[in-house]
N, C-alpha and C positions, 0 to 999 in steps of 0.2 A: 059514833064518830061525828064530829062537828062538820057541817057542810060548809064548803067555801063558796061565797057569793061570786057572781060574775064580775063584780067590780074589783075583786081581789086579783083577777087574772089580767095582768097588764102587759106581759111579755108576748112576743110572737110565738104562736103555737104551731105554725106551719100551715094553717088554713085561714088565717085572718081573724078579726076580732068578733065577727057576727055569728059564730058557729052556734052559740047557745040560743040565739034568737030563732034560728032555723030548726032547732030541735035535734034529737038524736036520729041521724039518718041511718040507712043501711050501708054503713061504710064498706063492709066487705064486698058488696056487689059492685060498688063504684070502683074500688081498687082492683078487683079482678079484671075489669075492662082495661084498666091501666096496665096490668100485668101482661095481658095479651098483646097490647100495643108494644110493650118492651121487646118481645121476641118476634113481633111481626105476624102474630096469629095465635092459635091455641097454645097454651102453656107447655104442651108436650112436644112442640115442634122445635127444631134446632134454630139457632140464630142465623141470620142471613150470611151468605157467602161474602168474602171480602172482595174488593174491587181489584182490578189488575194493577193498580198503583200501590197496593199494600205490599209490604216487604214479603219476600218469598222464602225466607229462612227464619229459624227461631231467633237467630241473632238480630235479624232485621225486625222481627216482631218486638223484641225487647227494646230496640232502639226507638221504634215507633211509640211504644208505651211511654218511654222516658220523655219523649217530646210533648206528651199531653200535659195539661196543667196538673198540679198536685191533686191527688184524689181527695174528694170531699171538700175541696175548697171552692166556694161559689165563684162563678165567673163574673156575674153582675148582680150583686146583692144576695140575700138569703133565698134559698129554694123552698118551695112548699114540699110537703111530704109526697104529693103526687108527682111533682117534678123530680124529686130524688129517686122515686121508684122507676119512673120512665127512663131516667138517665142512668140507672143502675148505680146510684150513689148510696149504697146500702149502709155504709158506716154513718153517713150524715143523716140518713133516715132513722137509724137507730138512735142517734143523738137526739133528734127531735122527739121521738117517742119516749125516751128516758126523761127528757125535760118535762114533758107533760105528765109522765108517771110521778115525777117528784112533786109537781104542783098539786096533783090530785091526791096523793097519798102522804104528802109531807116529805120535804127534802131530807133524805137520810144523811145529808151532810150537815144538817142543823136546823132546817126550817121546821116550823111548828106543823104538826099534823092537823088536817082539817077534814071535814066530811066531804065526800066526793059524790057528785051527781051520778046517778046510776047510768043515765044516758051517756055521759062522758066516759065512764068506765067501760061500758059495753062497746062504745065506739073505739076506744083505745085498744081494747082486747081484739076487736076485729081487725084493726089496722096492724097490730102486732102479728096476728095470724097471717095476714097477707104478706107482710115483710118476711116472716119466717119461711113461708112457702117459696117466695122468690129466692131467698138466700139458699135454701136447700136445693132448689132447681139449679141454681148456678153451681153449687158444689157438685151436684150430680153430673154436670157437664164439664167437669174439670179436665177429663181426658179427651175432650173435643178440642182442647187448646193445641192446635197443630198448625202446620204451615198454610193450610188452605182455608182456615176459618177467620172470621172477622176479628181483628185484634182487640175489639172492645171487650172480648171475654176475659182477657188478662186483667185489665183494671177492675172489671166487675168482680172477678174472683178475689182479687186483692181486697177490694172493699168489703166483700162478703166475709172474708176471714177476719178483717179488722172489726166488723160488726159483731161477729161471734165472740171475739175476745172482749169487746166492750160489754156485751151482755153477760158474759161470765163474770166480769168484774162487778157488774151491778148485782148479780146473784150473791156474790161474796159480801158486798156492802150490806144487803138486807140481812144476811145471816149474822153479821157482826153486830148490827144494830139491835136485833132481838125483837123488833116490832112484828106485828102480824102483816105479812107481805100480801101483795095482790095475788089473785088466783093463779096468775101466770108465772109467779116466782116460787121456786127457781125455775127458769125457763129451760136450762140444760141444753143450750144450743150446741155446745161442744160435743156432748154425748150424741145428739142428733146428727151432727156433722160426721162423727166417726161412724155411726151406724149407716148413714147414707153412702159413705165411701165403701164400707164393707159390702153393701148391696151392689154398688157399682162394680166392684172387683168381681163379685160372684157372677153378675150378669155378663161381664165381658169374657170371663173364663168359660162360661156356658155357651157363648156365641163367638168362638174364635174366628180368625180370618178365613180359614179353610174348614168348612164344616166336616166333622168326623164321618158323617154319612156319605161324603163324596171323596173318598181317598184317591190319591194319585195312582196312576197305573202301576201295578206291581207292589203297592203298599197296602199293608193290612190296615184294618180299621183301628186297631190299637196304636200302631205307629202313627197313623194320621191324627188320631186324637192327641197323643202326646206331643207330636210336632206342632200342631196348630195351637195348643194351649201354651206350649213353651214360647212359640213365636209371639203370641199375644202378650205374654208376660214380659218378654224381652223388650218389645216395642213400647209398651206402656211404662215400664220402669225407666227406660231411656227418656221418654217424654217427661216423666215426673222430675228426673234429675236435671234435664236441660231447661224446662219451661215452668212446670207447675211449681217447683221449688221456689221460684222467684216471687211467687204470690203469697208466700207464707213467711212468717217470722222464724228465725232459727230455733226459738224455744219450742215450737210446735213439732220440730223434727219430722216433717212430713214425709221425707224420703224413706226413713226407717219405718214409719207407720205404713206406708204403701207396701214396702218390701215385706213386712210381716203379714199383711193381708194376702198378698199374692203367694207368699210361701205357704201359708195355712191352706189356701184354696188349692194350690197346685199339689201340695202334699196329700191332701184328702183325695183328690182325683187319682193321683198316681198310686196311692195306697190301695184304692179300690181295684185298680187294674192289676196290681201285684198279687191280689188274692186269687186271681184266675190261674189256671194251669196254662202257662204261656209256651208257645213253641220257641225253639232256640233263637230264631231271628228276632222275635218280639222281645224275648228276655234280654238279648244283647242290646237292643235299641233302648229299652227302658233303663237299663243300667248305665248306658252311656249318657243319657240325659241326667240321671240322678248324680252320677259321680264325675262327669266331665263337662257337658254343656252348661248345666245350671251353675256349678261353681265358677266357670269362666265368665258367665254373664254377670254374676255378682262381683267378680274380681275387677271387671272393667268399670264398675260403678262404685268401687271401694272408697273413693274420695268422699262419697255422701252416704253410703250404705254400709252398715256394720254386719257383715255376713256371719261373724262368729256368734252373734246373738240369735240367729235364726235356727240353728241346729240342722239336723239331717232331714231330708225329704222323706225318707223311709226309716222306720224303726228297724232295729237289728233282727227282730223275729220275721220281718218281711224281706229284709235285704239279704240275709245270709243264705236262705234257700236259693234265691235267684243267682247269687254269686257262685254257689256250689254247682248249680246247673250249668252256668256259663263256663266255669273253669274246667269242669269235667269234660265238656264238649271240646274245648280248646286242647286239652291234654290228649284226648283221643285222636284229634285231627293232627296234632303235631307228631305223635308217635307213629301214626300211619304213614305220614309223609316221610319221616326219617327212614323208616324201614324200607319204603319203596325206593328211595334214592340209593341206599346201601345195596339192596337187592339188584338194582340195575348195574351197579359196579361189579357185583359178583358174577352176574350173568355175562357181562362183557369179558371178564377174565376167563370164565369157563369156556366161552366160545372161541378163545384164542385171540381176541382183539387186543391190540397193543394200545396203551393209553395215548391220548393226543399229546403232541409236542407244540410248545409255544416258545419261541426264541431259544431253541435248542434245549428246552427243559421238558421233562415229562410232567404233565399236570392232570389233575382230576377236578371236575367241578363239584364233586360230592360235598366237600367241606363248605365251599362258597354257597351252594344252594341251601344246605341245612342251616348255615349261620344266618343267611338272609331271612330264611323262614322263621327261625327262632327269634331273631331280633324284631321282626315285624310283629310276631304274635305276642311277645312279651311287652313290647311298647304299647300295642293296642290294648292288651289285657290290663296293663297298669292304668291306662286312661279310663277303661270301662269299670274296673273295680276300685279305682282310686287308691291303690296300695301296691307298691312294688313287691313287697314280700309275698302278698297273695298271688300276684301275677307270676312270680317265679315258680309257683307250684306246678305250673303246666309243664315245666322242664324236668320233672322228677324222673322221667324215663330216659334221660340223656345218658346216664351212667350205663344203663343197659345197652344203649346204642353203641357207646364206646367199647364195651366189652364184646359186642357182636362184630364191630369193626376190627378189634384185636384178633378175634377168632378167624376172620376173613384173611387178615395178613398172615397169621400163622399157617393157614392152609396154602396160601400163595408160596410161602417159604418152603413148606414141607414138600409141595409138589415140584418145586424147582423147575418150572417149565421154561421154555424159551423166552416167554414174556414176563417171567417172575421178577427179574431184576428191574425191568422198566416199571412194572406195577408197584414194586416197593419204593422206587424213586418217586413215583406219582403219589404214593401214600405219604411219603415224607412231606410233600407239599401240603397235603391235607392236615397232617399232624401239626405242622407249623402254623397253618391258618387257624385251626381249632385252638391251639395253645395261646396264640397271640390274642385272640378275641376273648377267650375265657379269663385271661389275666387282666385285661384292660376294661372290659365292659361288665356292668352289674346285671348279667342275664340270669345267673344261677345263685341259689343260696350258697353260703360259704362252704358248708360241708360237702355239698354236691360238686362244687367247683374244684375243691381239693381232690376228691375222688376221681373226677374226670381227668384232671391234670396228671394224676398219678398213673392212670391207665395210658395216657398219651406218652408220658415219659418212658414207660416200659416198652411201648410200641416203637418209639424212636430208637431206643437202645437195641431192641431186637432187629430193627432194620439195619442199623449200623453194623451190628455183628454179622448179619447175613452178607452185607456188601463188603466188609473188610476182611472176613476170614480168608477168602481166596487170595486176597492181597498179601497177607502175612505168610500164607503158604508158599506163594511165589517168591517172597523175599527171604525165606528161611535160609537158603544156601548162602546168601550174602550176610545174614545176621551172624552166621557161624564163624565168619572171619574177623568179627569185631573183637577187640580186646586181646588179640593174639600178638605174638612178636612180629608176624608178617604184616599185621595191621599198621605197625609203625613205619614200615619200610616199603610197602607196595601200595598200589592204587586200588585196594579192595573197596574202600569207601566210595571212590568215584563210581565203581561198578554198581554199588548199592544205590547211589543217587540216580543213575540211569534207569535201573530197574524200578525204583520208586516212581520216577516221572512217567514211565510207561504205564504203570498200574494206575496212576492218578488220572491219566487220560480215559481209562476205562470207567472210572468212577464218575465222570462228568455226566450231567443229565438231570440233576436235581435243581430246584429253584435256588437262587443265590443264597438265601438265608439257610436253607437246608444244606447246601453244598459247603457253606462256611463251617457249619457245625461238623459235617462229615470229615472235611479236610482237617479241622482242628483236632478231632478225635484221632485220626490216623497220625497226625503230627505228634500228638502226645504219646501214642502207643509205640511209634518208631523210636522216639526219644527214650521211653522207658526200656525198650529192648536194648538200646545202645548202652544205657547205664547198667542194666542187668548183666550184659555180656562183659562190660568193663570190670565190674565188681567180682566177677568169677575168679579173677587173679591169675589168668593164664599168662599175662605179661608180667615180667619182673623188672622193676625200675631200680637197678642196683646203685646208680650214682646220679649225681646232679645233672649230667649231660643227658641221660636217658629221660630223666624226669622233666627237663625242659623241653625235650622232643615230644614227650607225651602231652605236656601242657599245650604246646603249639598245635599238635594234631587235634586234640579235643576241641580247642578253641576254633580252629578252622572248620572242623566238622560241624560244630554248632552253627557257625555262620552260614555254611553251605546249606544245611537243612532248613534254616530259617528263610533263606532266599527262595529256595524251591517251594516250600509250602506256602509262603506268603504270596508267591506268584499264582499259586493254585487256589488261593482263597482263605487260607488259615489266618486267624488273628491271634494265635497263642504265642505272643512275643515272649512271654515269661519263660518259655521252655529253653530259649537260647541262654537266658541268664543262669538257669540251673547248671547247664554244662560249663558256662564260664566260671561259676563258683567252684565247681568240681575241679576244673583245670587249675584254678588258683591254688587249691590244696596240693596238687601235684607239683606246682612250681616252688612253693615256699620250702625253706630248709630248716629254720630254727623253730624250736618247740613253741615259744610264746606266740609267734606269728601264726603257727598252725592252730594253736588254741583259739586265737581270735577269729580266724577264718571259719573254723568249724562251728564256733558259737554263732557267727553271723548266718551261716547256712542253716543251723538248727532253729534260729529265731525266725527266719523267713519261711521255713518249712518244718513245722513242729512234728511232723510224722517221720522225721529223720531219727533213726534208732541207733543204739550203740553198735548193733551188728553192721549197719550200713557204714558207720564211721570206721569200724575195725577193718572191714573189707577194703575200704578205700585206702586206709593207712598201710595195710599190708602190701599194697602195690609198691610202696616206698620201702624197699627191704633194708635200707640203711637206718631206719627208725627202730629203736629198741622196744621191747615189750613194755618196759617201764614207762617210756615216753608215750606209747600208745595208750596205756592205762591212764596216764595223767591227762591226756587230751580228752579221752572219753569221759573222765570224771568231771572235767570242766563243763562238758556238754550237758551231762545229767544235772549238775547243780543249776545251770542256766535254765533248763527246761522246767525243773521243779519250781523255780522261783517266778515263773510267769504263766499266765493262763493263755492258751491258744485262742486267737481271734476266730470266730465262726466263719468269717469271710476269707480267712487265709487259705491259699491254694494248698492242696495236698498232692504229693507226687510219689514220695518214697514208699508209702504204704502199698503201692501197686508194683513195687520192684522187689521181687523175691531174692533173698540172699541165702545161699546154702550154708 
């Protein structure tokens, strides 16, 4: 290689023009002293604390940095290399060294290659080593960039990052040129930067804020270790997003780089802990961090960190046994609690204790207690295992509980004690609460939900039957008068209403929603009994006058029943309309009008049969068999031509006709 003479070097090299006359010094020793001055002591000491006038928040830090002159722009003329290093103008220092490199080894942008003096090359190598050391030290201090530190670190880090990028660019230029590069090319400062940050993350995760050897009172060493590492990671990533990120160009994607390093390190530590046999408390704590706390930390930083690229903290082969241990424990705890609550209700009944009353209603806390416990456990399990379907597994014994609850009610009804009616009314409140929650909240898998609701529906019907059977028994003498000739001329129906109202008073004591359903069922059953007695045909309506009388009577009875039951809580308004439509059949005289009315009745209630129509028309003895047959045929044709709506009310299917 041809040597370049001193006279060829005419530009400023950062140290003046008389360097060659002084010879090749020990540049490294001189610069190390300068390095120590930069940090105010040995190179492994932190930078000085900021004064009280320094901004106290990260936003203030950024503002202070922005008020400084543009990085690497000389304040008063060109700086020397030593001045650049002392002032932490690393990018400018790199520029100076690259300029000298180009002069010594040929400008890779086009200058002719010349021989380089060995002393100059050695000196340049030593100065590059000193700069590299300073830059890597600055990078290593990245996470010291906080509210309490001298704000000079922010521009120093920015300058160091720019120097790294500049050196990477110089490496690429040498590769493209194809010349034999200096010994320090490629320098690979980006690779060194990444390696140093990996070391930094490792060290910080090994020395979290609260040492694992000093757990808080009542906290296991495993919990303390996970918590302290997680806290360190959370605080550091927040610092990266809020402050460190501003020192890097977007293309370096520093936030995701840091996130990947913390994810890898935290995953490694947690995976090691997961291989131990953990007690239930530690197992739950670890899972909550893996599936709840850690994802939420990343979610809060999602504007800068792509959590989807990180993957899971634990592999499935480590995660699944922990989840199985946790869910099994929760399932056992839930089942034990539910059985204890039901057993307490059974013991209270056996001892003759009547259920509590609130606002005139018999109530039981059994459903509320169990629902609250299930909701809390499923919600917590969903957060801890990160999956609702998995969390719902802990409720698999709920159907068994409902069946035991059903058996308890069956025993209450069978024993028919003095407190049985009150207990059944209290049970209705539990049934309503269970049903309402199971329909609205995603606490159970769909098949289990359906099974539980089916058991509850059967229990409700059993309770209604138990409470209403004595009512119908007391009303039977009054039912027997319906549909007779005396019914049209005497006040038998008024007596029925009085008896019904008396029985309704005895049925009170359920919570409003349960009472509404109970009153509605009795309303429907009394109406069904009314229509059944009417269709028996004991009354004969031989002429228009009697038919109009029957029409008025049925219509008035329907209105009276509706008023009574509405006052007691029933909302089955449609029952009045059925009786009105039946009354209309009794009123009409010509066949076409009767055909139309029967078709309307059949369209509204597709369970209306030919037998029902025949029995109703037979009351009008002035209608011939041929006309009855014509009217029924019209009904059959209409029903055959339309599909019944699944939401359509049924009524006549529960009215037996002889």
